[in-house]
C-alpha positions in Angstrom: 5.2 -2.6 60.5 7.5 -0.3 62.5 9.5 -3.4 63.7 9.9 -4.7 60.2 11.1 -1.3 59.0 13.5 -1.1 61.9 14.9 -4.6 61.2 15.3 -3.8 57.5 17.1 -0.5 58.4 19.3 -2.3 61.0 20.2 -4.9 58.4 20.9 -2.2 55.8 23.2 -0.3 58.2 25.0 -3.5 59.0 25.6 -4.3 55.3 26.8 -0.7 54.7 29.3 -1.0 57.5 30.3 -4.5 56.5 31.0 -3.2 52.9 33.0 -0.4 54.5 30.9 2.2 52.8 30.9 4.3 56.0 34.7 4.6 55.7 35.8 8.0 54.3 39.0 6.5 52.8 37.1 3.9 50.8 34.8 6.5 49.3 37.7 8.9 48.7 39.6 6.2 46.8 36.4 5.3 44.9 36.0 8.9 43.8 39.6 9.0 42.7 38.9 5.8 40.7 41.4 3.9 42.7 38.8 1.4 44.1 36.2 0.2 41.7 34.4 -2.2 44.0 32.0 0.5 45.2 31.0 1.2 41.6 30.5 -2.5 41.0 28.3 -2.7 44.2 26.1 0.2 42.9 25.9 -1.3 39.4 24.9 -4.7 40.8 22.2 -3.0 42.9 20.8 -1.2 39.8 21.1 -4.3 37.6 19.2 -6.3 40.2 16.5 -3.7 41.2 15.6 -2.3 37.8 14.3 -5.5 36.1 12.7 -6.7 39.4 10.8 -3.5 39.8 9.6 -3.5 36.2 8.6 -7.2 36.6 6.7 -6.5 39.8 4.9 -3.6 38.2 4.0 -5.6 35.2 2.6 -8.4 37.4 0.6 -5.7 39.3 2.3 -6.6 42.6 0.8 -4.9 45.7 3.1 -3.2 48.2 3.2 -4.2 51.8 0.9 -1.2 52.5 -1.6 -2.6 50.1 -1.2 -0.1 47.2 -0.1 -1.0 43.7 3.6 -0.7 42.8 4.1 2.2 40.4 7.6 2.9 39.0 7.7 6.7 38.5 9.2 7.8 35.2 10.0 11.5 34.7 12.1 13.5 32.3 15.4 14.8 33.5 15.1 18.5 34.3 17.7 21.2 35.0 16.9 21.1 38.7 17.7 17.3 38.7 21.1 18.1 37.2 21.7 20.9 39.8 20.6 18.5 42.7 22.9 15.8 41.4 25.8 18.2 41.3 25.2 19.4 44.8 24.8 15.9 46.1 27.9 14.7 44.3 29.9 17.7 45.6 28.7 17.0 49.1 29.6 13.3 48.7 33.1 14.2 47.5 33.7 16.6 50.3 32.2 14.6 53.1 33.2 11.2 51.7 29.7 9.8 52.5 26.1 10.0 51.5 22.9 9.7 53.7 22.8 6.0 54.2 26.5 5.5 55.3 26.3 8.8 57.3 23.7 7.1 59.5 26.0 4.1 60.0 29.1 6.3 60.7 28.2 7.3 64.3 27.2 3.7 65.1 30.7 2.6 64.0 32.4 5.3 66.0 32.8 7.9 63.2 31.8 11.5 64.3 31.7 12.8 60.7 28.3 11.2 60.2 26.7 13.5 62.8 27.9 16.6 60.9 26.8 15.1 57.6 23.3 14.4 59.0 23.1 17.9 60.4 24.0 19.2 56.9 21.3 17.0 55.3 18.7 18.3 57.8 19.6 21.9 57.1 19.6 21.3 53.4 16.1 19.7 53.6 14.8 22.6 55.6 16.2 25.1 53.1 14.8 23.2 50.1 11.4 23.2 51.7 11.6 26.9 52.3 12.6 27.6 48.7 9.7 25.3 47.5 7.2 27.1 49.7 8.4 30.5 48.5 8.2 29.3 44.9 4.7 27.9 45.4 3.5 31.2 47.0 4.9 33.2 44.0 3.3 30.9 41.5 0.0 31.0 43.3 0.1 34.8 43.4 1.0 35.0 39.7 -1.8 32.6 38.8 -4.3 34.5 40.9 -3.4 37.8 39.3 -3.7 36.3 35.8 -7.1 34.9 36.6 -8.3 38.2 38.0 -6.9 40.1 35.0 -8.5 37.6 32.6 -11.9 38.1 34.2 -13.9 40.6 32.1 -15.8 42.0 35.1 -14.3 40.9 38.5 -16.8 40.8 41.3 -15.9 41.7 44.8 -16.2 38.0 45.8 -13.6 37.1 43.2 -11.3 39.8 44.3 -11.4 38.8 48.0 -11.3 35.0 47.7 -8.0 33.4 48.7 -8.2 31.3 45.5 -10.0 32.7 42.4 -11.2 29.2 41.4 -13.3 29.0 44.6 -15.6 31.7 43.2 -15.2 31.5 39.5 -15.2 27.8 39.0 -12.0 28.1 36.8 -9.6 25.2 37.2 -6.2 26.6 38.2 -3.5 24.1 37.3 -1.1 25.6 39.8 -3.2 24.1 42.6 -2.3 20.6 41.3 1.4 21.1 41.9 
């Protein structure tokens, strides 16, 4: 499976480079709405993928790893808007996004190395923020459960998760 993935990635990188999506000037002109072919490329990808994914899901198609294909549907949340704004700003400043940034160094563009470093740092920061948020939510849920208990026992107070001793389902553990 690793060889297949590598071959698909290599082909994808070749197509990105052939379409000149790894060229800063092409992306810059696209964002200035001077070159519409990149928008047309993205629209054709969505117009092709969306009905195919829905059709494959409807026919209960199995993925190459053996699991059922499930198209995730979720409401747009404020964090999605913030993430899209940060991504779009980075795209405008760097003139690239993750896929083309990988193809840039292969085609001789040094900018891709810096973009990939920024993506790595951003992912690490996001994970740190998520871990901190999870810790705070867990502590808040634990304190609510202990406060809601009419007569907390010493075992309940010392357990790392109150649900381990009280049998209460804590929804924060599912996140």
